[in-house]
N, C-alpha and C positions, 0 to 999 in steps of 0.2 A: 504493501500499499502505500502511496507518496504522504508524506507527509504535508502537512499546510503551510500555508508561506507566512513567514513572520513580519507583518505590516504595520507592527508596532509602531516605529520612525514616522510611517506615510500619517499617520493617527495625531502622532504630535506633533507634526508638522501641518499641519491640518488645523487644530486644535491656535495653535502660535500665529497662522496665518489670518483667521477668524479674529483672537483676541485683538490683534495688531491694528485691524482695520476697524472694530468696534474701537478700539480707544483713538483712534485718530477720529473717528467722527465724533466723537463725544468731545475732546480735546478741540475740533473746529466746530460745533457747537458753542461750547464755552467762550472761545475769541471771536464767536460773530456776535455770540450775544455783549459781551464786553464793549464791542464796538457801534454796535446799535446803540447801547445805552450814552454811551459816550455823545451820540449824534443826534440825540435826544435832548442830550443838557444843551448842547450846542442850541439845535434850535430852540430849547425854550427860553436861552440867556437872548439869544437875538427876538424872538418874538418879544420879551419881555425890553428889549433896549429902544424896540418900533414903539411900544405902547408909551414910553415916557419921552421917547424924542417927536 
């Protein structure tokens, strides 16, 4: 009888890729949220400046 192939390294590599992509996506969301809040603050300050002037 033939032995079952050992594919544990492929399983680990697959999980590593999935983890890396997920981590990259989460970091991207955090950076985008941070930039969006900065833009919101800038727009609010510009809006307040127009109201005063």
